[in-house]
C-alpha positions as a Markdown table, in Angstrom:
| # | Residue | x | y | z |
|---|---|---|---|---|
| 1 | Unk | 0.0 | 0.0 | 0.0 |
| 2 | Unk | 1.6 | 3.3 | -1.1 |
| 3 | Unk | 0.7 | 6.0 | 1.4 |
| 4 | Unk | 0.7 | 9.2 | -0.7 |
| 5 | Unk | -0.4 | 12.8 | -0.3 |
| 6 | Unk | 0.8 | 16.4 | 0.0 |
| 7 | Unk | 3.2 | 18.0 | 2.4 |
| 8 | Unk | 2.3 | 18.0 | 6.1 |
| 9 | Unk | -0.8 | 15.8 | 5.7 |
| 10 | Unk | 0.3 | 13.2 | 8.3 |
| 11 | Unk | 1.4 | 10.3 | 6.1 |
| 12 | Unk | 4.4 | 9.2 | 8.2 |
| 13 | Unk | 2.5 | 9.7 | 11.5 |
| 14 | Unk | -0.4 | 7.6 | 10.1 |
| 15 | Unk | 2.1 | 4.8 | 9.1 |
| 16 | Unk | 3.8 | 5.0 | 12.5 |
| 17 | Unk | 0.5 | 4.7 | 14.4 |
| 18 | Unk | -0.7 | 1.7 | 12.3 |
| 19 | Unk | 2.6 | -0.2 | 12.5 |
| 20 | Unk | 3.9 | 0.5 | 16.0 |
| 21 | Unk | 2.3 | 0.0 | 19.4 |
| 22 | Unk | 2.3 | -2.1 | 22.6 |
| 23 | Unk | 0.0 | -3.7 | 25.0 |
| 24 | Unk | -2.5 | -4.6 | 22.3 |
| 25 | Unk | -3.0 | -1.0 | 21.1 |
| 26 | Unk | -1.4 | 1.3 | 18.6 |
| 27 | Unk | 1.0 | 4.0 | 19.8 |
| 28 | Unk | -0.8 | 7.3 | 19.2 |
| 29 | Unk | 0.9 | 10.5 | 18.4 |
| 30 | Unk | 1.6 | 13.1 | 21.1 |
| 31 | Unk | 0.8 | 16.0 | 18.8 |
| 32 | Unk | 4.6 | 16.7 | 18.5 |
| 33 | Unk | 5.5 | 14.0 | 16.0 |
| 34 | Unk | 6.3 | 11.1 | 18.2 |
| 35 | Unk | 4.4 | 8.6 | 16.0 |
| 36 | Unk | 6.5 | 9.3 | 12.9 |
| 37 | Unk | 9.9 | 8.8 | 14.6 |
| 38 | Unk | 10.1 | 5.0 | 13.9 |
| 39 | Unk | 9.3 | 5.7 | 10.2 |
| 40 | Unk | 11.8 | 8.4 | 9.5 |
| 41 | Unk | 15.2 | 7.1 | 8.3 |
| 42 | Unk | 17.5 | 10.1 | 8.4 |
| 43 | Unk | 18.6 | 12.7 | 11.0 |
| 44 | Unk | 17.5 | 15.6 | 8.9 |
| 45 | Unk | 14.0 | 14.1 | 8.6 |
| 46 | Unk | 13.7 | 14.0 | 12.3 |
| 47 | Unk | 15.0 | 17.6 | 12.7 |
| 48 | Unk | 12.6 | 18.9 | 10.0 |
| 49 | Unk | 9.7 | 16.6 | 10.6 |
| 50 | Unk | 9.4 | 16.0 | 6.8 |
| 51 | Unk | 10.1 | 12.8 | 5.0 |
| 52 | Unk | 12.4 | 12.9 | 2.0 |
| 53 | Unk | 13.1 | 9.2 | 1.4 |
| 54 | Unk | 11.1 | 6.1 | 0.7 |
| 55 | Unk | 10.4 | 4.0 | 3.9 |
| 56 | Unk | 8.6 | 0.7 | 4.2 |
| 57 | Unk | 6.9 | -0.6 | 7.3 |
| 58 | Unk | 5.2 | -4.0 | 7.8 |
| 59 | Unk | 1.9 | -4.7 | 9.4 |
| 60 | Unk | 1.4 | -8.3 | 10.5 |
| 61 | Unk | -1.8 | -10.2 | 11.1 |
| 62 | Unk | -2.3 | -13.4 | 13.1 |
| 63 | Unk | -4.4 | -16.4 | 12.3 |
| 64 | Unk | -7.5 | -14.8 | 13.9 |
| 65 | Unk | -6.9 | -11.4 | 12.3 |
| 66 | Unk | -5.3 | -9.7 | 15.3 |
| 67 | Unk | -2.6 | -7.2 | 14.6 |
| 68 | Unk | 0.7 | -8.6 | 15.8 |
| 69 | Unk | 2.6 | -5.3 | 15.9 |
| 70 | Unk | 0.8 | -4.4 | 19.1 |
| 71 | Unk | 1.4 | -7.7 | 20.9 |
| 72 | Unk | 4.5 | -6.9 | 23.0 |
| 73 | Unk | 5.2 | -4.6 | 25.9 |
| 74 | Unk | 7.2 | -2.5 | 23.5 |
| 75 | Unk | 7.5 | -2.1 | 19.7 |
| 76 | Unk | 8.4 | -5.4 | 18.1 |
| 77 | Unk | 11.2 | -6.0 | 15.6 |
| 78 | Unk | 10.6 | -7.0 | 12.0 |
| 79 | Unk | 11.5 | -10.7 | 12.7 |
| 80 | Unk | 9.1 | -10.8 | 15.7 |
| 81 | Unk | 6.2 | -9.6 | 13.4 |
| 82 | Unk | 7.0 | -11.7 | 10.2 |
| 83 | Unk | 7.7 | -14.9 | 12.0 |
| 84 | Unk | 4.2 | -15.8 | 13.4 |
| 85 | Unk | 2.3 | -13.7 | 10.8 |
| 86 | Unk | -0.3 | -15.3 | 8.6 |
| 87 | Unk | -0.6 | -12.2 | 6.5 |
| 88 | Unk | 1.6 | -9.2 | 5.9 |
| 89 | Unk | 0.8 | -5.7 | 4.7 |
| 90 | Unk | 3.6 | -3.5 | 3.6 |
| 91 | Unk | 3.0 | 0.3 | 3.9 |
| 92 | Unk | 5.2 | 2.5 | 1.6 |
| 93 | Unk | 5.8 | 6.0 | 2.9 |
| 94 | Unk | 7.4 | 8.8 | 0.9 |
| 95 | Unk | 7.8 | 12.5 | 1.0 |
| 96 | Unk | 5.1 | 14.9 | -0.1 |
| 97 | Unk | 7.1 | 17.9 | -1.1 |
| 98 | Unk | 7.7 | 18.9 | -4.7 |
| 99 | Unk | 11.4 | 18.2 | -4.6 |
| 100 | Unk | 10.6 | 14.6 | -3.5 |
| 101 | Unk | 8.2 | 14.0 | -6.4 |
| 102 | Unk | 10.8 | 11.8 | -8.2 |
| 103 | Unk | 11.1 | 9.5 | -5.2 |
| 104 | Unk | 7.3 | 9.3 | -4.9 |
| 105 | Unk | 7.0 | 8.3 | -8.5 |
| 106 | Unk | 9.6 | 5.6 | -7.9 |
| 107 | Unk | 7.6 | 4.3 | -5.0 |
| 108 | Unk | 4.4 | 4.3 | -7.0 |
| 109 | Unk | 5.9 | 2.5 | -10.0 |
| 110 | Unk | 9.0 | 0.4 | -9.2 |
| 111 | Unk | 7.6 | -1.0 | -5.9 |
| 112 | Unk | 4.4 | -2.2 | -7.6 |
| 113 | Unk | 1.9 | -1.3 | -4.9 |
| 114 | Unk | -1.5 | -3.0 | -5.1 |
| 115 | Unk | -3.3 | -0.1 | -3.5 |
| 116 | Unk | -2.7 | 3.6 | -2.9 |
| 117 | Unk | -3.8 | 5.5 | 0.2 |
| 118 | Unk | -4.2 | 9.2 | -0.5 |
| 119 | Unk | -4.0 | 11.3 | 2.6 |
| 120 | Unk | -5.8 | 14.6 | 2.6 |
| 121 | Unk | -5.3 | 17.1 | 5.4 |
| 122 | Unk | -8.6 | 18.3 | 6.9 |
| 123 | Unk | -7.3 | 21.8 | 7.4 |
| 124 | Unk | -5.4 | 22.3 | 4.1 |
| 125 | Unk | -7.6 | 20.2 | 1.9 |
| 126 | Unk | -6.3 | 18.8 | -1.4 |
| 127 | Unk | -3.1 | 20.7 | -1.9 |
| 128 | Unk | 0.5 | 20.3 | -3.1 |
| 129 | Unk | 1.6 | 17.0 | -4.7 |
| 130 | Unk | -1.6 | 15.2 | -3.8 |
| 131 | Unk | -2.9 | 16.0 | -7.3 |
| 132 | Unk | 0.2 | 14.4 | -8.9 |
| 133 | Unk | 0.1 | 11.4 | -6.7 |
| 134 | Unk | -3.6 | 10.7 | -7.5 |
| 135 | Unk | -3.0 | 11.3 | -11.2 |
| 136 | Unk | -0.2 | 8.8 | -11.4 |
| 137 | Unk | -2.1 | 6.2 | -9.4 |
| 138 | Unk | -5.1 | 6.6 | -11.7 |
| 139 | Unk | -2.8 | 6.4 | -14.8 |
| 140 | Unk | -1.3 | 3.2 | -13.5 |
| 141 | Unk | -4.7 | 1.6 | -12.7 |
| 142 | Unk | -3.9 | 1.4 | -8.9 |
| 143 | Unk | -6.9 | 1.2 | -6.6 |
| 144 | Unk | -7.1 | 4.3 | -4.4 |
| 145 | Unk | -8.5 | 5.0 | -1.0 |
| 146 | Unk | -8.8 | 8.5 | 0.4 |
| 147 | Unk | -8.2 | 9.2 | 4.1 |
| 148 | Unk | -9.0 | 12.6 | 5.6 |
| 149 | Unk | -6.4 | 13.2 | 8.4 |
| 150 | Unk | -6.3 | 15.7 | 11.3 |
| 151 | Unk | -10.1 | 15.6 | 11.4 |
| 152 | Unk | -10.1 | 16.5 | 15.1 |
| 153 | Unk | -8.3 | 19.8 | 14.4 |
| 154 | Unk | -11.1 | 21.3 | 12.3 |
| 155 | Unk | -14.8 | 22.1 | 12.7 |
| 156 | Unk | -17.5 | 19.7 | 11.4 |
| 157 | Unk | -18.3 | 22.2 | 8.7 |
| 158 | Unk | -14.8 | 22.3 | 7.4 |
| 159 | Unk | -14.5 | 18.5 | 7.5 |
| 160 | Unk | -17.7 | 18.3 | 5.5 |
| 161 | Unk | -16.3 | 20.8 | 3.0 |
| 162 | Unk | -13.1 | 18.8 | 2.5 |
| 163 | Unk | -15.0 | 15.5 | 2.1 |
| 164 | Unk | -17.2 | 17.1 | -0.6 |
| 165 | Unk | -14.1 | 18.5 | -2.3 |
| 166 | Unk | -12.7 | 14.9 | -2.4 |
| 167 | Unk | -15.9 | 13.5 | -3.8 |
| 168 | Unk | -16.1 | 16.2 | -6.5 |
| 169 | Unk | -12.5 | 15.3 | -7.6 |
| 170 | Unk | -13.1 | 11.6 | -7.6 |
| 171 | Unk | -16.2 | 11.9 | -9.6 |
| 172 | Unk | -14.1 | 13.4 | -12.4 |
| 173 | Unk | -11.0 | 11.3 | -11.9 |
| 174 | Unk | -13.0 | 8.1 | -11.9 |
| 175 | Unk | -16.0 | 8.6 | -14.3 |
| 176 | Unk | -18.9 | 6.3 | -13.7 |
| 177 | Unk | -18.5 | 6.0 | -10.0 |
| 178 | Unk | -21.9 | 6.3 | -8.3 |
| 179 | Unk | -22.0 | 8.2 | -5.1 |
| 180 | Unk | -24.7 | 6.7 | -2.9 |
| 181 | Unk | -23.4 | 7.4 | 0.5 |
| 182 | Unk | -25.4 | 8.5 | 3.6 |
| 183 | Unk | -23.9 | 10.2 | 6.6 |
| 184 | Unk | -22.9 | 7.7 | 9.2 |
| 185 | Unk | -23.2 | 7.7 | 12.9 |
| 186 | Unk | -20.6 | 9.4 | 15.1 |
| 187 | Unk | -19.3 | 12.9 | 15.6 |
| 188 | Unk | -18.0 | 14.3 | 12.3 |
| 189 | Unk | -15.4 | 16.3 | 14.2 |
| 190 | Unk | -13.9 | 13.4 | 16.0 |
| 191 | Unk | -10.3 | 12.2 | 15.5 |
| 192 | Unk | -11.4 | 9.2 | 13.4 |
| 193 | Unk | -10.3 | 9.5 | 9.8 |
| 194 | Unk | -12.8 | 9.5 | 7.0 |
| 195 | Unk | -12.0 | 7.2 | 4.1 |
| 196 | Unk | -13.6 | 6.9 | 0.7 |
| 197 | Unk | -12.5 | 4.0 | -1.4 |
| 198 | Unk | -12.3 | 3.8 | -5.1 |
| 199 | Unk | -12.6 | 0.4 | -6.6 |
| 200 | Unk | -13.1 | -1.2 | -3.1 |
| 201 | Unk | -16.4 | -0.8 | -1.3 |
| 202 | Unk | -16.6 | 0.4 | 2.3 |
| 203 | Unk | -15.3 | 3.3 | 4.4 |
| 204 | Unk | -14.7 | 4.4 | 7.9 |
| 205 | Unk | -15.3 | 7.5 | 9.9 |
| 206 | Unk | -17.9 | 10.2 | 9.2 |
| 207 | Unk | -18.5 | 9.7 | 5.5 |
| 208 | Unk | -20.2 | 6.8 | 3.8 |
| 209 | Unk | -18.9 | 4.5 | 1.1 |
| 210 | Unk | -18.6 | 5.3 | -2.6 |
| 211 | Unk | -20.1 | 2.6 | -4.7 |
| 212 | Unk | -18.2 | 2.0 | -7.9 |
| 213 | Unk | -19.5 | 0.1 | -10.9 |
| 214 | Unk | -18.7 | -3.6 | -10.9 |
| 215 | Unk | -15.0 | -4.0 | -12.0 |
| 216 | Unk | -13.9 | -6.4 | -14.7 |
| 217 | Unk | -12.5 | -9.7 | -13.6 |
| 218 | Unk | -9.1 | -9.1 | -12.0 |
| 219 | Unk | -6.0 | -11.1 | -12.9 |
| 220 | Unk | -4.5 | -13.5 | -10.4 |
| 221 | Unk | -1.8 | -11.0 | -9.6 |
| 222 | Unk | -3.0 | -7.4 | -9.5 |
| 223 | Unk | 0.4 | -6.2 | -10.3 |
| 224 | Unk | -0.1 | -7.6 | -13.8 |
| 225 | Unk | -2.9 | -5.1 | -14.4 |
| 226 | Unk | -0.7 | -2.1 | -14.3 |
| 227 | Unk | 2.5 | -1.3 | -16.3 |
| 228 | Unk | 5.7 | -1.6 | -14.4 |
| 229 | Unk | 6.8 | 1.9 | -15.3 |
| 230 | Unk | 4.8 | 4.9 | -16.5 |
| 231 | Unk | 6.2 | 7.2 | -19.1 |
| 232 | Unk | 6.9 | 10.8 | -18.2 |
| 233 | Unk | 4.3 | 12.1 | -20.7 |
| 234 | Unk | 1.6 | 9.8 | -19.4 |
| 235 | Unk | 2.2 | 10.7 | -15.7 |
| 236 | Unk | 2.3 | 14.4 | -16.5 |
| 237 | Unk | -0.9 | 14.3 | -18.6 |
| 238 | Unk | -2.7 | 12.3 | -15.9 |
| 239 | Unk | -1.6 | 14.6 | -13.1 |
| 240 | Unk | -2.5 | 17.7 | -15.2 |
| 241 | Unk | -5.9 | 16.3 | -16.1 |
| 242 | Unk | -6.8 | 15.6 | -12.4 |
| 243 | Unk | -5.4 | 19.0 | -11.3 |
| 244 | Unk | -7.5 | 20.7 | -13.9 |
| 245 | Unk | -10.6 | 18.7 | -12.9 |
| 246 | Unk | -10.2 | 20.0 | -9.3 |
| 247 | Unk | -10.2 | 23.6 | -10.6 |
| 248 | Unk | -6.6 | 24.3 | -9.6 |
| 249 | Unk | -5.3 | 25.0 | -13.0 |
| 250 | Unk | -1.9 | 23.5 | -12.3 |
| 251 | Unk | 0.8 | 23.1 | -14.9 |
| 252 | Unk | 2.8 | 20.0 | -15.8 |
| 253 | Unk | 4.6 | 18.2 | -13.0 |
| 254 | Unk | 8.4 | 18.9 | -12.9 |
């Protein structure tokens, strides 16, 4: 799963919370970046709080579906997770700044993700390289889920505005997707992230699912459905088309 999105949308913190914990529960962030520390690879990333490299973290599941990463009294090592795991999920984290776009494209193409998780900050909305990341994922035929992060830092009205912005974009980026969602229970301003899946039914948080049309039969290996490497022209055109659909009028990606 490629965790993508713009700058300062909480990608590394999300990966850190999902893959590190103890006592049967994930290790939550302290609002000062503690959750992202196990994900960051370089000293300058820790100092700036911004990822510039590609990092992979593993999420292991036991026979009954329990998350093995939270089983110890402290964070487990990779061998402790992979040994007893019946199923593994690899999360690929990369930088969201413009200067890290080449590394992000490498992560989306050469690492062959089966799924892309697009993080959208509730306070900033769709901004920065999120447009390019989504455009490349659509061009490669990678299934995309959208997660609205930092939902507890904004008002319910702002959260609703961002969710609608995401829906408007996806309705253009993925033509034919029927939006039949209904507001779900719970406080829209809570810290739970809102997710809207494209190509996979279901969601979590304050917004309901987006129901796509029935997909064609998938090959045995989903990686065969997408080219190994996209061309520069195809990636730029896809990113520009999605950016234009969102009304941002962005130029070609660098």
